[in-house]
N, C-alpha and C positions, 0 to 999 in steps of 0.2 A: 633139482637142487642147485645145479649150476646157474640156472636162470634166476633163481631166487637170490643167490649170492651176488650175481651181477647187478641185480636191482638195488641191493643194499650198497654195493660199491658205487653205483651211479648216483644214488640219492644222497649219500652222506655229505659230499662237498656242497651239494645244492642246499641242504639243510643248514650247513654252517654259514654259507653266504646269506641265506635268508635270516638267520638269527642275528648276524651283525647288522643287517639293515633294520631289523626290528629294534635293536638297541639304539641305532642312530635315529630312527624315526621317533622313538619314544622320547629321546632327549630333545629333538626339535619340537615335538608336541608339547612337552612340559614347558620349554622355553617360551613358545608362542602363547601358551595358556597364562603363564606368569606375566608376560608383556601385556596381554589382553586385559587381565585383571587389574594391572597397575594403571592402565589407561582408563578402564571403566571406573576406577576409584575416583577419578577426577572428572571424566567426561560424562555429560548427561544433558538434562533439560533444565536449565537454571533460569529462574525469574528473579529480577531485582525490582523493588518498588520503593520509592521515596516520596517525600512531600516537602515543599518549601513555598511559603507564601500562598499564592493562589494556584499553585501547580502541583499536580501529582504526575510523576514521570517514572520511567524505568525501562527495563529490557526484558524481552521474552526470548525463549528458545536459545539461550547461550549454551555453548558446549561445556563451559567450565564456570565455576563461581568467580574465578579471577577475571574472566572475560566479561561477565555480567557486571562486576564492580567497575572495571576499567571503562566500559562503554557508558555506564550510568554516570560516571564522573565527567565524561566528555559532554554531556547534554548541556551545551551552552554555558558551561562552568556553573551549573546549578549548585548552590551551597548544600553540602551534605555533611553528615556527622563524621568526625575524625575517626571514631571507633569503627565505623563501617568501612572506611577506606584504608585504615591502618596508617593514618597520617597524624602529624602533631598539630593540635589546635583545631578549632572549628570555625568555618566561615559562616557569617550570619547575614550577609547582604541578601536582599530579596530581588527577584526578577521583576522587571518593569511591567506595567500594564500594557496590554496589546491594543493598539489603535486600529480602527477599521480602515480598509483601503479607500482611497479617494475615488469619487465618481466624476467622470467628465462627460461621457456620452449617456444621455438619458432618453434617447429616442424610443418610440414604440417598435417592437419587433417587425411590424409590417413595413416600416420605413427603412429597414436594413436589408430587405430582400433585393437582390440584384435585378435591375431592369433588363429588358431585352437587349442583347448585344454587349452587355458589360462583361460577359464571359464569352468572348469570341462569337461563335455562331449559335449559342444556346439562347432559346427564348422560352418564355412562360407558356405552359401547355393549358393554362386556364387561369381563373381568378384566384388570388390568394385567399386563404381562410384564416380567421382569427379565433383563438380559443382562450377563454378566461376561466379560471377556477376549474371546477369539476368537468366542464365541457371538454377540456383538453384530453382527459382520460377516456372519455366516451368516443371521441371522434378520431384521435390521432394515435396515441401510444399503445393502448392495450397492454397485455402482458403483466407489467408491474406498475400500475398507475400511481400507487402511493409513493413510489421512489421519488418522483418529481416534486410532489407535495412536501415530502420530508426535507428536501433540499431548498425549499423556499419559492417554488414556482409562482409567478404572478400572471404572466401572459405569454402566449406563443403565437407565431404566425407560420403558415405552411404554404408552399407552392411547389408545383411540379414543373420540370423543364424538359424540353425536347429540342432536337436539332434536325433540320432538313437533310443533313448529310446521312442520317441514320433512320430516316423514315419520319412518320408523323405522330408516332405514339410517344407518350411520356416515358422518359428513361431515368430521370433523376428526381428524387424528392428532397427538398431542402426545408429544414425546420430551424427556426430561431426562437430560443426560450429566454425570456426575461426572468432571471432567478433572484432578483431583488438586490443582491450584493455580489461583488467580485469573489468574495470568499465562497458563497454558495455555488457560483458558476464553476469555480475551480474544483470545488468539492465533488460535484457530480461528474465533472470531466475526469477527475483522478480516480474515481471509484472503480472503473474498469480499465485502468491503464496499467500496462505491465512492461517490464524492461525489454522483453523480446519483441514488442510491437514494432511495426514499421512507422516511422514518423516523417512528416512532410512539413516544410516551412510554408505557412500560408498567411504570414503576418502574425501568427502565433504558431505554436507547435501542435500539429494535428496528428491524431492517431488514425492510421489507415489500416483497416483490417477487413479483408474480404471485400465485400461490396459497400462497406461503411467508412465514413470519415467523421471524426468528432474533434472539435476544438473549442476553446473558450477565449474570450477577451472581454475585459470590463465585467459587467454583470450579466453577460450573455453567454449561453451555451448553444453552440451550433452543431447540428446533427444532419448529416447528409447520407442518403442511401441511393446506390445505383441499382436499378432493377435487373441488370444483366452484367455478366463479366465480359468486359471489353476494354482495351487500352484507351479508346477514345472516350468512353464513358468515365473511366477513372480520371483522365485528364480534365474532363469537364467538371467533375466533382471538385478537383483541386482549384480550378479557375473560379468556380462559384464561391468556394470557401475564401479565396483571396479577395474577391470582390466584396464579400460580406464583411470581412475583417477590416478592409480599408475604410469602411464607413464608421468603424468604432475607434475613437481617438484615444482611448485609455492606454496608459503604459502597460507593458507586460510585466506586472509584478504579481507575486504569489502571496498568500496570506502570511502575515507577520509571524504567526505561531510557528511556521516552518523554519524560521531562523533559529529556533531552539534545538533543532536537530543537528547533531555533529556531522561534519562534512567528510571526515576520514572514513574510507572503506564503505561509504554509502553507495548502494546500488542505484545507478542513474534511472530516473523515471519511476522509482518505486514509492515516491512520497504520496501520501493520501491525506485529505483533510476532511474532517467531520464537523459540520457546523452545529450539531445538536446531539443530545443524548440518543435520540431516535436513530440518527444516521450512524452512531457509534455501534449499533447492533451489528454492523457489518463485520466487526471484529469481536463480537460478544463471546466467542468461544474462549477468549482469554480473560474476560471480565465477569465478575459475579453479577447476577441480575440485579441485586439490590443496589449496586453502584449506579446503574443506569436509571432505576426507578426513583432513587433518592433525589437526583438533580438532573432533569432532562435538558436544562439549558447549558450544560457543559459543552465546550468545544474541544476538539482534539485533533491530533495529527499523528502519523506513523510513517516509518520508512524501514526498508530492509537493509541489512549490513552484512558484508562478507566477513567470514571468520578470519580470513587472512588477506592481506593486500594482494598477494599473487593469485588468489583463488578466482576462478571464472564460473563457479557453480552458483547460479542465481536461485536454484531450488533450495539448496541447503544453506539457509541464511538465518541470522538472528534479527530480531525486530526491536526497534526503539519506539516508544510511545510517549506522548506528552499530552496531558489533559489540563485544561484551563477552566477555572471556576470564577464566578463573579466576585466572590469574597473569600478571604482566607479561611474563615470558619467553615465554609462549605467544602473547601479542599481538605481541611483537616478531618472533617466527618467522613468524606469519601475515602481518604487514606485509611482511616480506622476500619471502615467497612472492608476494604480490600485486604488489609493486614489480617483481620479476624478470619476472613475467608481462607487466606493462605495458611495461617497457623492451624486451622481446623482440618484442612484437606491435604497438607503437605508437611515435609520435614524442613524446619528452618536450618539453614547452614550458617548464616551470619545475621545478627539482629541487634538493633539498639532501639531504645524507647523513642528517641527523637529522630534518629537519622535515617532509618529505613530498614528493610528486611530483604534477605536473599534466601530463596528456597530452592530445593531440587524437586521438580515436579515429575510425575509419572510420564 
């Protein structure tokens, strides 16, 4: 009996302390839940889409409807409905037509391959080969041959390099592709470019990843592969890229459509260009299939944006897109297709007949 009483005496204060903590934790739990619900009421996955003239543009993956509106408004001051933005009056001016980038260098890819000694002690390991049309995919690329066709490939030249300092076997493969236009060349270059990549200046900005180096200049896409991991091989790749770029006299300009992208909070090196509806399938998870099937000649661009200026998280970002059509009627039809798709599959948050639509997606 004494033992039993002592247990009660010992446990009673413990029970009282535990009960106070339960009350405290319950208050904290309720407060956190209310805060979470209040944040969830506003935060989510918001999409904004608008149309003006020959352009359909908008924002994907915004955390809030306000952020989607604000970023959409920044797209090179695209005119949008006052009802959508909560402003007084409606701006009606139309964005100008996009001109093609000029061409200066029109040489064959074969003529752009560095000669022996142009890159210090690197020399050709054999005769260059030239590929035109479908032969390129049979002999050189493999893997995803249609990718180059989709970006306008015309002709390519390939040669291997070696150096007596590292033996007599080929160690570097250099390929130069004529993509037809500077826009196409930049497009295929940007397709697999990411902010976290290592970049090297070679007369243009080159992506250095593992044993590979990719860059573009004028209408040419330059692709270099090192067969082994070694600092001397990497240095040789950079030298060969510089020697190739020096032969191309075109200025380092990007497609004019990219000027429609806001600069504030844009993630560096996240810009991508799509010269056709086929290449736009690279971001098709955000676009209804009918939109691409309707007008395959559409061009487009996109870029990632930080939610906050102070943020450094390049994974959690929102995306801006701009699509350009040959005529305004095509843009209007495309917008109607996209709008119908959104209204069918999501809940509209803000919508006007002429100015655009904002939805919260799953």
